[in-house]
N, C-alpha and C positions, 0 to 999 in steps of 0.2 A: 170155200173159197181157195182159189189157187194163190199161194203166197208168193209166187214168183210172177204173178200177173200185174203187180204193182210195186212201186217203191215208196217208201215212207221217210221222208226227211223230218227229223224231230228238231224243231227250233224251240228251245226252252224259253219260257218267259214267267213272270210272276204277276198275278192278279193282286190288286191292292183294294181293300174295303175299309173305310173310316181310317185311312192313313196307315194301315197295317198290312203286311203281306197276308194273303189268303190262299192257301195251298189246297183248299178243298174244292176249288173250281178249275176246270180245264176246258180249253176251247180248241178244237181241231178244225183246220180248214183244208179241205181237199180241192186242189186245182187239177182239173182233168177235162178230157174231152166228153162230149155229150154221152150218156149212158142211158140205159132204160131204168124205170123206177125199181125194178127187182134187183138189179146190180147195186143200186144206191143202198138198198136195205141190207143186203148181203155184206157190203163194204162197211157200212156203219156199224153192223153187229160185230164184224171182225175188229175194227178199230176199238170199239166200246170194250170188248172182252179183253184185248191186249192192254188197254190203258188202265182199266179197272184193276187187272192182275198186277200190274207194275205199281199202281198207286191206289191201294185199298182204301185209303182215307178220304178219297174223293167223295163229295156230296152231290156234285153237279158236273155233268160232262155234255158239252155241245159239239156236235159234229155238223159242218156246213159244207155243202158241195157248191163249188164255183166252176161253172163250165167255161172252157177255154174254146175260142173261135178258131178252128183249124186254119182259116185264111189269114190270121194274125200272128200265127206260131211259126217261128223259124228255128231250125236246128243247124248249126254250122252253114249258115248263108242260105240255106234252102227251106221251103215249106216242109214241114212235118209230114 
């Protein structure tokens, strides 16, 4: 996977279970333009490796892909 092919913005949050912080669960949401299933798999694997390396105590990691509609995406006042 070409690491310069995408940008990862990390917005930390804390999951709570039974009123207590649970740091063993992480959820990653990817917002991107439509890609083929093979690219999904490569990116999921890359994310999973990076996150589990940084947080070896994780017991659960969910990676979700949310596709952007190019017709509704603007950058600096113009369609991307």
